[in-house]
N, C-alpha and C positions, 0 to 999 in steps of 0.2 A: 078139717075133709070135705073133699068132693061129688057129691052125689052123681054118679058117673051116666043112671037112666036120666039126667036133666041135658044131656044132650047128643048130635045127630052125629056128633062125630066120637072116634074113639078118643077118650082122654083117662089118664087117672086116676084110681082116689085121691095119693096126697102126691099136691109138687111143693117146691116153695126152692128158693134162695135165699145170702146168706151175701150182701157188703158190708163193707169193713172198711174205714180208713182212719190213717191219724197225722199228721200234721202238726212236726217241732217247730220253729223259730228263736234260731239266734240271733239277738241283736253286736253286732262287732262292736261298733261304736254311733256316736248319736245319726248317724246318713246309714250304716251297711250293715242287714242284714241277711245273716245264712236260713233259710229255709230245707229242708230233708223232709220227706213222705213215706207216707205206704199206702197201696190201697192192695185189697180183701177183696174179689170178687169168689161164692163158692154156689153148685148150686146139690138140690137133692134130686141122687142112683136110683136107680129099684131099686135098688139094696140097702135105701134107708139111711147110705152115706152123703157127705156131705164133703161134692168134690168141687178141688178150684180146674175154675174156667180160668182163672184171668192173674197178674197179679203185677200190678207195678211197683217202680219205689225214682223216686228222682229227686239232685240237689241243684238246689236256686241262689244264687249267687247276685242281692240289690246292691248296686252299689251308687255314692255321692259322686263322678267325678268335677274336683273345681279348680275353678283358672288366675 
C-alpha cells in the first residue's frame, strides 16, 4: 500500500497492473514451426477491479525453402 502523504502530487492509495502472456509452438516437420501467442494487460481501477488495457493475439509460421 502506498502512503499518499509521502508525495507532493496527488496519488491513489492503491495501484497495480497485471501482464500475462502465453506462447505455444508446434513443430510441423524438422524445418517448419508454427507459433501461436496471446498477451493480456490489465490495470487496477478506482473500484479495485483489474480492467483490460489491451489484448494481443498472433500466429507465425516459420519454414525453410529448399532448392
